[in-house]
N, C-alpha and C positions, 0 to 999 in steps of 0.2 A: 203787679197793677195796685196802684194805691187806691184805697177808699176816701181819700180826702176830697171833701166837695170845696170846690174853688167858686166863690161868689163874688159879685159885684154890686155895689149900690149907686144907683142913680138918683138924685136928689138928696140934698142934705139940708133941706129945711127943716120945717117944725116936725114934720112926720119923719123924715129920713133921718135927721139929727137924734131923736129919741129913740127910733128904732135901731138906729146903728150903735148907740152906747148899750142898750139892753142886748143886742145881738152879740157884741163883742164881749160883754160881761158874760154871758152863759156860755159862750165858746171857751172863755178862759177857766170859768169857775168848773165846768163840767168836763174839761179836757176833750171836748168833741172835735172830731177830725173834718172840721171846717176851717177855711181860710178865706179871709176878705183880700182879693188880689187886685181890686180895683175900685175907684169910685170916681163919681163926676158930679160937678154941680157947677152952676153958672158963676158962683162967688168963690174963686179960689182961694181967697184971702179969709174965709170964715174959719173960725177956730176949729171947728171939726175937720175941715178940709185940710187945714194945716196940721192937725193932729195926725191924719193920716199919712200926709207927706212926710211927717217927720218920723213916723214909723215905718219909711220906705214903701208904703202903698202908693202906686201911680194913681195920681188926681188928674183927671181929665176935664176941661171945660166943655168939650163937646162930646155928650154922651154917646154919639153914633161911634166914636173911636173905640170905645170898649167893645163893640161886637167884632172890631179887627183884631182883636186878641184871639180870637178862633178858640181853639179846644184849650187854651190857657183859664177860660171861663166856662163853668158848668151852667150856673144860674145867674140872670141878671135880674136883681130886685129893681123894678121900676117903681120908685116912690115918689115920683114926680107930680102925679096927679093930671099928666098932661096926655090926652088922648092922642093928639098930634104926633107927639114925640114916640108914643107906643107904636103907632103906624109907621113910622120912619125906621124905628128899630127893626120891625118884623120885616119890612123892605130890604134893609141893608142885610139881615140875616140871609135872605134870598139871594140878593146879589152877590154875596160873598160865598154863597153855598155854604154857609155855616149850619150844618145840620146837628151839630153837637149842643150848642148853647140854647137854653131856653130862657124865655122872659116870665118872669113870676111878677104878675100886677100886685097892687095894693091888697086885693083881697088875700091873696096868699100870705102877705106880710101880717095881715089882721089874724089869719089862722094860727100862724106861729106863735103871734102875740098872745093869743089866749091859751097857748101852752107855756108862755113864759112863767105864768103863775103870779104876775104882780097884779096888784090891785089898783092899777091905773089903766085909763084908756089911751089907746094910741089916738093922738089928735086927727082932726078932721082937716084938710087943706081950708084955708082962709081964702086962698087965691089958686088956681092952678097955674102952673108954671114949670119953669125949670131954669 
């Protein structure tokens, strides 16, 4: 059994983009057994979404499709700031009987951010959305 943690990132706006860049940097620098296996954002043509696509990471416009990946995703980081989307994600987990994947809200991303040791703050959402 692999100990690799497979994560998905939802929302690649100001919060998600910065988190994704630093998260990837930490994964690569420290050679941790974590893999970003999917991302979702409304703007498939954003530089960060295109970067993930170029690296063969599936990029979804509909964040709910990430739930359908089932056990291919251990943790979904919801970085959208959208409470309605978070509700919809939970409902989709129930509907698909996905008892494997967990949703990590932004507060969990903030917790990890504090361990990154960088002297910059994770930005706040200027608007919620996805």
